[in-house]
C-alpha positions, -999 to 999 in steps of 0.1 A, spaced: -516 711 650 -504 748 655 -471 759 654 -460 757 690 -469 721 691 -451 713 657 -419 730 671 -421 715 706 -436 681 707 -452 687 739 -485 705 748 -492 740 760 -503 729 791 -468 713 798 -453 748 790 -475 760 818 -454 740 845 -434 761 867 -397 753 861 -374 749 895 -340 763 901 -320 746 928 -354 744 947 -368 781 942 -393 790 917 -383 815 892 -395 850 899 -396 863 865 -424 856 843 -401 869 814 -376 846 821 -399 818 828 -412 821 795 -380 822 777 -369 792 796 -400 775 786 -394 781 752 -355 771 752 -369 737 770 -392 728 740 -359 732 718 -334 716 741 -343 687 765 -337 705 798 -321 738 813 -286 738 824 -268 759 852 -235 774 845 -215 790 874 -226 829 858 -261 836 878 -273 856 850 -267 828 822 -297 810 819 -282 781 795 -295 750 783 -288 713 780 -301 689 756 -312 665 783 -320 654 820 -293 641 839 -312 629 871 -312 594 858 -283 567 860 -304 538 867 -303 507 841 -334 500 826 -351 466 830 -356 459 796 -388 476 793 -389 510 783 -416 534 804 -425 552 770 -458 549 751 -435 552 721 -444 519 700 -415 502 687 -404 508 651 -399 479 629 -371 494 609 -338 509 618 -329 543 624 -302 548 600 -297 540 566 -271 511 545 -239 519 554 -222 537 526 -193 523 504 -168 548 519 -177 536 553 -176 497 550 -156 481 574 -154 512 596 -170 513 634 -197 535 639 -194 564 668 -227 582 675 -217 618 688 -240 642 710 -242 678 701 -250 700 732 -226 703 761 -203 680 741 -195 697 709 -210 726 713 -227 753 741 -260 770 731 -279 801 750 -305 827 747 -282 851 764 -262 869 741 -224 864 740 -200 885 721 -178 856 714 -207 836 696 -195 813 667 -228 809 655 -261 828 659 -291 806 647 -325 820 642 -353 796 655 -391 805 651 -413 795 679 -449 803 677 -444 831 652 -416 848 670 -379 845 661 -357 839 687 -316 842 686 -298 809 697 -263 819 706 -235 790 701 -202 785 713 -177 759 696 -160 735 723 -122 739 715 -107 716 692 -140 706 679 -126 711 641 -100 689 646 -118 663 665 -146 661 636 -125 661 609 -104 632 626 -134 614 635 -148 615 599 -116 600 584 -118 570 609 -154 563 615 -188 562 602 -200 593 623 -238 598 635 -251 630 650 -276 619 676 -288 648 698 -323 649 719 -326 687 708 -352 693 678 -339 696 642 -351 733 639 -324 739 661 -298 711 658 -299 711 620 -286 743 610 -260 743 640 -248 709 623 -249 725 590 -224 752 603 -204 729 627 -194 702 604 -170 716 575 -162 680 564 -192 658 559 -184 639 591 -215 631 601 -233 607 577 -265 609 594 -284 631 619 -306 618 643 -327 642 666 -351 641 696 -380 620 676 -353 594 671 -352 590 711 -367 567 734 -386 586 764 -374 568 793 -380 578 831 -382 611 823 -350 612 801 -346 611 762 -326 579 759 -305 571 728 -311 532 722 -279 522 702 -301 490 694 -323 508 669 -296 523 648 -290 493 628 -254 488 635 -237 458 651 -232 471 690 -200 453 692 -186 479 670 -204 508 680 -194 535 703 -214 571 718 -198 598 730 -218 619 753 -218 643 784 -250 627 799 -247 591 815 -288 594 809 -283 592 770 -268 563 769 -281 541 797 -294 515 779 -261 508 765 -234 521 793 -206 499 783 -205 514 745 -202 548 761 -172 572 758 -182 598 786 -172 632 782 -175 663 806 -201 688 800 -188 719 783 -201 757 785 -176 782 783 -142 772 792 -119 781 762 -92 762 779 -107 728 775 -88 701 756 -111 671 760 -120 668 725 -83 671 717 -71 645 741 -97 620 726 -84 620 694 -53 594 700 -80 570 720 -101 571 691 -71 565 667 -62 532 688 -99 525 691 -107 525 653 -79 494 649 -94 474 676 -111 439 674 -124 444 708 -138 477 715 -149 468 749 -116 463 764 -106 496 756 -139 511 762 -134 497 800 -101 510 804 -110 546 793 -142 546 818 -122 535 844 -97 562 847 
């Protein structure tokens, strides 16, 4: 298997498929190539209001249907859990699954002067720089979440990019485990995070994600959050801390989650 296949987990023929931008084809072959490479690291492209910024998202938000119970993926069902046994320090705590891209950070190939991290990613023998911006108050959010919960990073991006980002982002060891694209279920064109495969009690399991398609199998377990790109006045992570402090003490998480979702 060549380096491109190892990194992208898709065939080269798939990379040749033209990408569409709001109904029109990209006219720049250089940009198309760059965006195709980015699609292989993340899951899909996202668009900001800046017309020059070909930013990336880690998944496709087109699907919002609840599945019929049968996955439309050829992936074989696993007979083991994705997460290891609960550590002693997390015994009795609820588990919170946290997304990465557009939830905690925003990444792009486009150079930005205020990037918090610059991650080199090698693809097909070439090193590409990925510029990463941290969402405001992500430090405070992760530190507190690590104190209150068993936290798991779960992203549809590839580990080649996401793992070094998590190394730099998580200064407190909040993430007890990290799951990447290969742990997702491919369902109706989306990478879905199937919470039933984690090996945790769904009655004590919450997912924080900006993409409803990511938690379409378990929408009642979700704490939706707006997608973030570069708004440095954003306070969503900070605003969520009191909610999670309350949730950590609740026996019935679903009543509180329903209240939060109905806002």
